[in-house]
N, C-alpha and C positions, 0 to 999 in steps of 0.2 A: 676429607671423605668427601665425594659427591653424590647428592641424593635429586629427587624429583624432577618433573621433565619440564620444559618453557617452549614457550613460542617465541621463534625470535626472526630476526632477516640477517640476508647478505644485502652487504652493499655493492657497488658500482666496482668499487678494489679489491674486493675478498675479503671483506672483514666481517667477522661473525661477533655483534654483540654480544658479548658473554653475560648472564643476568650475575647484579654484585652478589649474591647470595654463593654463588658457586667460584664466581670472580676470585674472593676472599679467599677461597681454599689455595690458591694460586698464590696469591702471598706477593713478593716483590719480584717476582720470576719474569724476565722482560722477553721469555720463550716457551714453547709447548712443542713437543714431537708430537709430530703424526702422520697417521697411516689410513691406507683404505682397510676397511674392517666389516668386508661383505658389503652389505647392502647401504652400510653409514662410514663414518670416517670416525674414528677416534682420536683426542687429542689428551697427549701425557704429559705431567708436568716433569719438567726437568728433571728433579729429582728422584722421581719413581722412574725416567728413563735412564737416567744415571746408571741404577740398582738394578735396570734389566740388562743395559747393554755390559755391567761388568759378567754379570750369571752367562751374557753370550757369550762373553770374550774366552771366560771357561770352557765353552762348551765347544767354541769354533779349535777348541786344543786337540781336540777328538778328530782327524781325517776326513772320517765318515761322519761329521754333523758339518761338515765347513759349508756346501753348498745350501743349504736349508739356513744356518746362521748369513750366509750371505744375503741369500735371499730375503730374509727378514730384515735384517740391518739395511738394506738399499729400499725396504719397502717405506722408513719413514722418511719424512721432511721437517726441517725446526722451520715451526711457524714463529711469527713475531708474534707477543703478546707485551697490548698496552692499551693502559686506559679500559681496561674493559674488554680489549675490542682483541678480540685473533684473527692476522691476516694469515689465511689460506695462500700458502705457498702455490706457484702459480701452475709449476709442475700439479699436482694434487685438482687446481684447477680446471686442468686440461684434460687429462684424465678419469675424476670424477664429475660428473655433469651437477653441481650442487645451485639445487633455484634460490630463489630469492629469497620464498618462505621457509623457514627448517625449522623443526625440533630439536633442543637441546636434550638432551639428557644424562644426571648422572648415573656414574656409575661405580659409584664407592672410589676407586683409583682413576679412574678415567672420565672422560664424560665422551659421551655419539655424540655428532652430527649429523642428524638424517633430511633427506628435502621430506618436508612435510606430507604428502601425499606417500609417500612409502612406511612415514612412519604410521599412518595411520593406517591405511591398510596391515601391517607387519600387526597395531596393536587391538583393530577387531578382530584377530585372527584369538586375541585369551577370551575371547566370550565377555560374560557379563559377570568377569570374580572377582570380591572382593579381596583385597592384601591380605586376609587374614586366609580364604581359600586358596592363594597359592602357598601363604609359610605351610597352613595344615599338609597341602599336596607334596612340598618339599620334606616332611617330617620336622619340622623347625616348631610347630605347635605342638 
């Protein structure tokens, strides 16, 4: 599982250095599946994506769901993962103007990659609540 948030950078070749604590969770996989995820990018380990793809394959058997399944599947791109660096696919770099300064956020089953100013803006909207307060608000404590 992916936890925490970390400042990072994207190099001139489109590679994002994934902090080692998160990279270890990816394991020996040489690929992550990347999609635009609202205001950020999301990167999923291939084993998780394979499970998702199987569920989408089943949903695609219903003709009424084919358009949305097609949209979801066509929104993912394979990103090469090597030596703790994720190469953001060129298609994603063209469509999503990722800055050099980024924020990498663990989201349990995937990693979000934010432009740092967008993350700072989104994070400031949370006010100054603690994790304990947030868990309490969600009814988990």
